[in-house]
C-alpha positions as CSV (number, residue, x, y, z in Angstrom):
1,M,-0.1,-0.1,-0.1
2,H,1.2,3.6,-0.8
3,A,2.6,5.4,2.2
4,D,-0.4,7.9,2.1
5,G,-2.9,5.2,2.2
6,A,-1.0,3.3,4.9
7,L,-1.3,6.2,7.3
8,V,-4.9,6.8,6.6
9,E,-5.9,3.2,7.1
10,A,-3.9,3.0,10.4
11,A,-6.1,5.9,11.6
12,G,-9.2,4.2,10.1
13,E,-8.6,1.1,12.2
14,V,-8.6,3.2,15.4
15,L,-11.8,4.9,14.5
16,A,-13.3,1.5,13.5
17,A,-12.4,0.2,17.0
18,A,-14.2,3.1,18.7
19,P,-18.1,3.0,19.2
20,L,-18.7,5.8,16.7
21,G,-22.2,6.3,15.6
22,A,-23.3,7.4,12.1
23,H,-23.9,10.9,13.3
24,S,-21.2,11.1,16.0
25,R,-19.9,14.5,16.7
26,I,-16.0,14.5,16.6
27,C,-13.8,17.4,17.3
28,C,-10.1,17.5,16.2
29,A,-7.8,19.4,18.6
30,L,-6.0,21.6,16.1
31,S,-2.9,23.4,17.2
32,G,-1.6,24.1,13.7
33,G,1.5,22.0,14.1
34,V,2.3,19.1,11.8
35,D,0.8,16.3,13.9
36,S,-2.6,18.0,14.4
37,L,-2.7,19.2,10.7
38,V,-2.1,15.7,9.4
39,L,-4.8,14.4,11.7
40,F,-7.3,17.0,10.6
41,E,-6.7,16.1,6.9
42,V,-6.8,12.4,7.6
43,L,-10.2,12.8,9.6
44,R,-11.5,14.8,6.6
45,R,-10.6,11.8,4.3
46,L,-12.2,9.4,6.5
47,Q,-15.4,11.3,7.1
48,P,-17.3,9.8,4.2
49,R,-16.6,6.2,5.3
50,F,-17.7,6.8,9.0
51,G,-20.4,9.5,8.6
52,Y,-19.4,11.5,11.7
53,R,-19.7,15.3,11.9
54,L,-16.3,16.9,12.0
55,A,-15.3,20.0,13.9
56,A,-12.2,21.5,15.2
57,A,-10.9,23.4,18.3
58,H,-7.8,25.5,18.8
59,V,-6.4,26.5,22.3
60,D,-4.5,29.7,22.4
61,H,-2.4,29.7,25.6
62,G,-1.0,33.1,25.1
63,L,2.6,31.8,26.0
64,S,4.1,32.6,22.4
65,P,4.2,35.8,20.6
66,H,3.1,33.9,17.5
67,A,0.1,32.5,19.1
68,G,-2.3,34.8,17.2
69,D,-0.7,33.7,13.9
70,W,-1.3,30.1,14.8
71,A,-4.9,30.7,15.5
72,D,-5.3,32.6,12.2
73,A,-3.6,29.7,10.4
74,C,-6.1,27.3,11.8
75,A,-9.0,29.6,11.1
76,R,-8.0,29.7,7.3
77,R,-7.5,26.0,7.1
78,C,-10.9,25.2,8.5
79,A,-12.6,27.9,6.6
80,A,-11.1,26.5,3.3
81,A,-12.3,23.1,4.3
82,G,-15.8,24.2,5.4
83,I,-15.2,22.8,8.9
84,P,-16.4,24.8,12.0
85,L,-13.6,25.9,14.3
86,Q,-13.8,27.0,17.9
87,V,-10.9,29.1,19.4
88,F,-10.2,29.1,23.1
89,R,-8.1,31.7,24.8
90,V,-6.9,30.5,28.1
91,G,-4.8,31.6,31.0
92,V,-1.9,29.6,32.1
93,D,-0.9,29.3,35.8
94,R,2.8,30.1,35.8
95,D,3.1,29.0,39.4
96,H,1.6,25.6,38.9
97,P,3.2,23.1,41.4
98,H,4.1,20.7,38.4
99,G,5.5,23.4,36.1
100,L,4.5,25.3,33.1
101,E,4.1,22.2,30.9
102,A,1.6,20.7,33.3
103,A,-0.3,24.0,33.7
104,A,-0.5,24.5,29.9
105,R,-1.7,20.9,29.5
106,S,-4.4,21.3,32.3
107,A,-5.7,24.6,30.7
108,R,-5.8,23.0,27.2
109,Y,-7.7,19.9,28.2
110,G,-10.0,22.0,30.4
111,A,-10.8,24.2,27.4
112,L,-11.4,21.3,24.9
113,E,-13.7,19.4,27.2
114,R,-16.2,22.4,27.0
115,V,-16.7,21.5,23.3
116,A,-20.1,20.0,22.6
117,C,-19.0,16.8,21.0
118,D,-19.0,13.1,21.5
119,W,-15.2,12.6,20.9
120,L,-12.1,14.8,21.1
121,V,-9.4,13.6,18.7
122,F,-5.8,14.2,19.3
123,G,-2.7,13.9,17.0
124,H,-0.4,12.0,19.3
125,H,1.8,9.5,17.7
126,Q,4.1,6.6,18.5
127,D,7.2,8.8,19.5
128,D,4.8,10.8,21.9
129,Q,3.8,7.5,23.5
130,A,7.4,6.4,24.0
131,E,8.3,9.7,25.4
132,T,5.2,9.6,27.7
133,L,6.2,6.2,29.0
134,L,9.6,7.4,29.8
135,F,8.5,10.5,31.5
136,R,6.1,8.5,33.8
137,L,8.4,5.7,34.6
138,L,11.1,8.2,35.7
139,R,8.5,9.7,38.0
140,G,7.7,6.3,39.7
141,T,4.3,5.6,38.0
142,G,2.4,2.4,38.6
143,V,1.0,0.1,36.1
144,R,-2.0,2.3,35.0
145,G,0.4,5.3,34.4
146,A,2.8,3.1,32.6
147,A,0.0,2.1,30.1
148,A,0.6,5.8,28.9
149,M,-2.0,6.9,26.4
150,R,-4.7,4.8,24.9
151,P,-6.0,5.0,21.3
152,V,-9.6,4.9,22.5
153,V,-10.9,6.2,25.8
154,V,-14.7,5.8,26.0
155,A,-16.6,8.8,27.5
156,A,-17.2,8.9,31.2
157,A,-18.8,11.2,33.7
158,G,-20.3,13.5,31.1
159,A,-17.0,14.2,29.4
160,P,-16.3,13.4,25.7
161,G,-14.5,10.3,24.7
162,R,-10.8,10.7,23.4
163,L,-9.4,9.1,20.3
164,R,-5.8,9.1,19.1
165,P,-5.9,7.7,15.6
166,L,-2.2,8.2,15.0
167,L,-0.8,6.5,18.1
168,A,0.7,3.6,16.1
169,V,2.3,5.9,13.6
170,R,5.9,7.2,13.8
171,R,6.6,11.0,13.7
172,E,8.7,10.6,10.5
173,Q,5.7,8.9,8.9
174,I,3.6,12.0,9.7
175,L,6.2,14.5,8.4
176,D,6.5,12.5,5.2
177,W,2.8,12.4,4.7
178,A,2.6,16.2,5.3
179,R,5.3,16.8,2.7
180,R,3.8,14.5,0.2
181,N,0.5,16.4,0.6
182,A,2.1,19.9,0.4
183,L,0.7,20.9,3.8
184,D,1.9,24.1,5.5
185,W,2.1,23.9,9.3
186,V,3.4,26.2,12.1
187,E,6.3,25.4,14.4
188,D,6.1,26.1,18.1
189,E,9.5,27.3,19.1
190,S,9.1,26.1,22.6
191,N,9.3,22.5,21.4
192,D,13.0,23.0,21.2
193,E,13.4,24.3,24.7
194,T,15.0,21.5,26.6
195,R,14.3,23.2,30.0
196,F,11.0,21.5,29.7
197,T,11.1,17.9,30.8
198,R,9.4,16.3,27.9
199,N,11.4,18.3,25.3
200,A,14.5,17.1,27.1
201,I,13.4,13.5,26.9
202,R,12.7,14.0,23.3
203,H,15.9,15.6,22.3
204,R,18.4,14.1,24.8
205,L,17.1,10.7,26.2
206,V,15.3,9.2,23.3
207,P,18.4,9.7,20.9
208,V,20.7,7.9,23.3
209,A,18.2,5.1,23.6
210,E,17.9,4.7,19.9
211,A,21.6,4.7,19.5
212,L,21.7,1.6,21.8
213,F,18.5,0.1,20.6
214,P,17.5,1.4,17.1
215,A,13.9,0.0,17.7
216,A,13.6,1.8,21.0
217,V,10.5,3.9,20.3
218,P,8.3,1.1,18.9
219,V,9.5,-1.3,21.7
220,L,8.6,1.3,24.4
221,A,5.3,1.8,22.8
222,R,4.7,-2.0,22.7
223,A,5.6,-2.0,26.4
224,A,2.9,0.5,27.1
225,D,0.5,-1.8,25.5
226,H,1.7,-4.5,27.8
227,F,1.1,-2.3,30.8
228,A,-2.5,-1.5,29.5
229,E,-3.2,-5.2,29.2
230,A,-1.9,-5.7,32.9
231,D,-3.9,-2.7,34.0
232,A,-7.2,-4.2,32.5
233,L,-6.4,-7.5,34.3
234,L,-5.9,-5.6,37.5
235,G,-9.4,-4.0,37.0
236,E,-11.0,-7.4,36.6
237,L,-9.4,-8.5,39.7
238,A,-10.6,-5.4,41.7
239,A,-14.2,-5.9,40.3
240,G,-14.1,-9.4,41.5
241,D,-12.8,-8.4,44.8
242,V,-15.5,-5.7,45.2
243,A,-18.1,-8.4,44.5
244,A,-16.5,-10.8,47.0
245,C,-16.6,-8.1,49.6
246,G,-20.4,-7.7,49.1
247,G,-20.5,-4.8,46.7
248,E,-20.6,-1.2,47.8
249,P,-20.5,-0.3,50.7
250,L,-17.8,-3.1,51.1
251,D,-17.9,-5.6,54.0
252,R,-15.0,-4.2,56.2
253,A,-13.9,-7.8,57.5
254,R,-13.8,-9.2,54.0
255,L,-11.6,-6.4,52.7
256,R,-9.3,-6.7,55.8
257,A,-9.0,-10.4,54.8
258,L,-7.6,-9.6,51.4
259,S,-3.8,-9.2,50.9
260,P,-2.4,-5.7,51.3
261,A,-1.6,-5.6,47.5
262,R,-5.2,-6.5,46.6
263,Q,-6.6,-4.0,49.2
264,A,-4.5,-1.3,47.5
265,N,-5.6,-2.4,44.0
266,L,-9.2,-2.4,45.1
267,L,-9.1,1.2,46.4
268,R,-7.2,2.5,43.4
269,W,-9.7,1.0,41.1
270,L,-12.7,2.5,43.0
271,L,-11.2,5.8,42.8
272,Q,-10.5,5.4,39.1
273,Q,-14.1,4.4,38.5
274,R,-15.0,7.7,40.0
275,G,-12.7,9.7,38.0
276,A,-10.5,10.6,40.8
277,P,-6.8,10.9,40.7
278,T,-4.9,8.1,42.3
279,P,-3.3,9.1,45.5
280,S,0.3,8.7,46.3
281,R,1.7,5.4,47.3
282,A,2.6,6.7,50.8
283,R,-0.8,8.2,51.3
284,L,-2.7,4.9,50.2
285,D,-0.2,2.8,52.3
286,D,-1.1,5.1,55.3
287,V,-4.8,4.7,54.8
288,L,-4.7,0.9,54.4
289,Q,-2.3,0.6,57.5
290,Q,-4.8,2.4,59.6
291,L,-7.7,0.2,58.4
292,R,-5.5,-2.9,59.3
293,D,-4.4,-1.6,62.7
294,C,-7.5,-0.1,64.1
295,P,-10.1,-2.3,65.9
296,P,-12.6,-3.7,63.4
297,A,-15.4,-1.6,65.1
298,Q,-13.6,1.7,65.1
299,A,-15.1,4.4,63.0
300,L,-12.6,6.0,60.5
301,R,-12.7,8.8,58.0
302,L,-9.4,8.8,56.1
303,S,-8.5,11.5,53.4
304,L,-7.6,10.4,49.9
305,G,-7.5,13.9,48.4
306,A,-10.9,14.8,46.9
307,W,-12.3,11.6,48.2
308,V,-12.3,10.0,51.6
309,C,-12.3,6.4,52.8
310,C,-14.9,5.9,55.4
311,A,-15.4,2.9,57.7
312,Y,-18.1,2.5,60.3
313,R,-19.1,-0.7,62.0
314,D,-19.0,-3.6,59.3
315,A,-19.2,-1.1,56.3
316,L,-16.4,0.6,54.3
317,W,-16.9,3.0,51.4
318,L,-15.6,6.0,49.5
319,E,-17.3,9.4,49.5
320,P,-16.4,12.8,48.1
321,A,-14.9,15.4,50.5
322,I,-18.3,17.1,50.8
323,A,-18.9,20.8,50.6
324,A,-21.2,22.4,53.0
325,V,-24.9,21.5,52.4
326,P,-27.3,24.3,51.5
327,E,-29.4,26.0,54.3
328,R,-32.7,25.4,52.6
329,C,-34.0,23.9,49.2
330,V,-37.8,24.7,48.7
331,W,-39.7,21.7,47.2
332,Q,-42.4,22.6,44.7
333,G,-43.1,19.2,43.3
334,E,-39.6,18.7,41.6
335,A,-38.5,15.1,40.7
336,V,-35.0,16.0,41.9
337,L,-33.5,18.6,44.3
338,P,-29.7,19.1,44.8
339,W,-28.4,18.5,48.2
340,G,-24.8,19.8,48.3
341,A,-22.9,17.3,46.1
342,D,-25.7,14.8,46.6
343,E,-29.3,14.8,45.4
344,V,-32.7,13.9,46.7
345,C,-35.2,12.3,44.3
346,F,-39.0,12.4,44.9
347,V,-40.8,9.4,43.5
348,G,-44.7,9.0,43.2
349,V,-45.8,5.9,45.1
350,T,-49.0,4.4,46.6
351,G,-49.2,3.4,50.2
352,E,-45.8,4.4,51.4
353,G,-43.6,7.6,51.7
354,V,-45.0,11.0,52.7
355,S,-48.8,11.6,52.4
356,R,-49.4,13.8,49.2
357,V,-52.5,15.3,51.1
358,R,-50.2,16.4,53.9
359,L,-47.9,17.9,51.4
360,A,-50.7,19.6,49.5
361,R,-52.1,21.2,52.7
362,A,-48.6,22.5,53.8
363,A,-47.7,26.2,53.5
364,A,-43.9,25.4,53.2
365,V,-42.1,22.2,52.2
366,Y,-38.3,22.3,52.0
367,L,-35.1,20.4,52.6
368,A,-32.8,21.6,55.3
369,P,-30.3,19.9,57.8
370,R,-31.4,18.8,61.1
371,V,-31.9,21.1,64.0
372,A,-30.6,20.7,67.7
373,G,-32.8,18.5,69.8
374,M,-34.7,17.1,66.7
375,R,-36.8,14.0,67.5
376,L,-38.8,11.6,65.1
377,R,-41.4,8.9,65.5
378,L,-41.1,6.2,63.0
379,S,-44.0,4.2,64.1
380,P,-47.3,5.4,65.7
381,A,-46.8,2.9,68.3
382,R,-43.6,4.2,69.6
383,P,-42.7,7.5,71.2
384,R,-40.6,10.1,69.5
385,R,-36.8,9.3,69.6
386,E,-33.6,11.4,69.7
387,F,-31.9,11.9,66.3
388,R,-28.7,10.5,67.8
389,K,-30.1,7.1,68.6
390,L,-31.9,6.9,65.4
391,C,-28.7,7.4,63.6
392,Q,-27.0,4.8,65.7
393,E,-29.6,2.2,64.9
394,A,-29.4,3.0,61.2
395,A,-25.6,2.7,61.3
396,I,-25.1,6.3,60.2
397,P,-21.6,7.7,61.3
398,E,-21.3,11.0,63.2
399,W,-19.5,12.8,60.2
400,V,-22.5,12.0,58.2
401,R,-25.3,13.1,60.4
402,D,-24.9,16.9,59.9
403,R,-25.5,16.6,56.1
404,L,-28.4,14.2,56.2
405,P,-31.3,15.9,54.2
406,V,-34.4,16.5,56.2
407,L,-37.7,17.1,54.6
408,W,-39.5,19.7,56.7
409,V,-43.3,20.2,56.3
410,D,-44.5,23.4,58.1
411,A,-41.2,23.4,60.3
412,E,-41.9,19.6,61.3
413,P,-39.5,16.8,60.2
414,A,-41.5,14.5,57.8
415,W,-38.5,12.5,56.6
416,V,-34.8,12.1,57.1
417,G,-32.5,10.6,54.6
418,G,-31.2,7.1,55.6
419,I,-33.8,7.0,58.5
420,G,-37.3,7.1,57.1
421,V,-40.6,8.9,57.2
422,A,-42.2,10.3,60.3
423,A,-45.3,8.5,61.4
424,E,-47.5,11.6,61.4
425,F,-46.8,12.2,57.7
426,A,-46.8,8.6,56.5
427,C,-49.2,7.4,53.9
428,A,-52.2,5.2,54.8
429,P,-52.6,1.9,52.7
430,G,-53.8,2.7,49.2
431,E,-53.1,6.5,49.7
432,A,-51.0,8.5,47.1
433,G,-47.6,9.3,48.5
434,V,-44.2,10.8,47.7
435,L,-41.0,8.8,48.5
436,P,-38.0,10.8,48.9
437,C,-34.7,9.0,48.1
438,W,-31.4,10.4,49.2
439,R,-28.6,9.6,46.7
440,P,-25.2,10.4,48.2
441,A,-22.3,11.6,45.8
442,G,-20.3,8.4,45.0
443,G,-23.5,6.2,45.6
444,S,-22.0,4.0,48.4
445,S,-22.6,5.8,51.8
446,P,-24.5,3.4,54.1
447,G,-27.0,6.2,54.7
């Protein structure tokens, strides 16, 4: 096959492996450099085959005096092709703790993820993959990090999916394709500045590796594939261990019975499923050590960054580090009300939940936190009981109690999340009712 066709077909294989629909909206991240420009032209050639809707986006970081010229070049290219282009101008945190490279990358991805599309498409190639693997290994990454970039990353948590159709293609092949097709591209002068770590790896470390091992780049890329396969197997093991621990929330005793390595793998996997960054090895080891050393019944709330590992009685779960809950959320018949990072759903039912008649007669119905001295009667045959004792019976730990949603009806508590409906407001058999359902963020709190 001709070199031009081979590169296009390599990209086509990646697109075919992705769950692209006939009218999927895909957006090419177009910097104006040779990699993204070749990607743009390849996507145009493949568009009739796959039927997707193609757009492009350019991010101006404002770091180069030539940034405006690059944006103009992308605009001309897209206008000539009849492809819509969005241009984002972003600020870059020059005091970012991980350096200017990381700050620019964070700003770039943050802007691109605002594009209304199903897939973001990037021009990363095999040389980028080898450099990424070396960069991460030298920083002490684990198996997941060593898997480097994936050609297809399915959308999660409302963000678009990511495609890298040129990931198996060498940079020299891309340059050759651009020259054969008479493409004009821009050069980012910062790519030659070896004060940036990735540039130093590209210009200093990789040439040494290739002098010793001529196939170093494809071999490193193949190693990343092996790490990706190992990461997938670790994910399968973690999913099996979650099931063996009773699902979420986890059975604390069963988790403690796993080996330390499997405990760590399980917690990392649960965080990854939530889109959370993996904590440092030292932090994760400290959390697991406390879980192993503390008495089985001791309540624990251990920070893992934006998430916390919680243990109470027999249960263990992850939950976000919760922001303060709102003071009051008025309910006017909505199906869902926000409750801080959580939400409360209101489901129409018969013979259970809060009486619709009582709700219709009320002057004010709203969600708010508990108040001091609050008591609740869960059964007509029993007296009102202290909130603290009801929480103890429902296995709700102390740190959760202040953020429990309470449905107040004319200043009387009618329902408490994780506890139930007050007897005075409960539906009679056959009566229409509304059943509030508290859905904690992360979905695994025992409340």
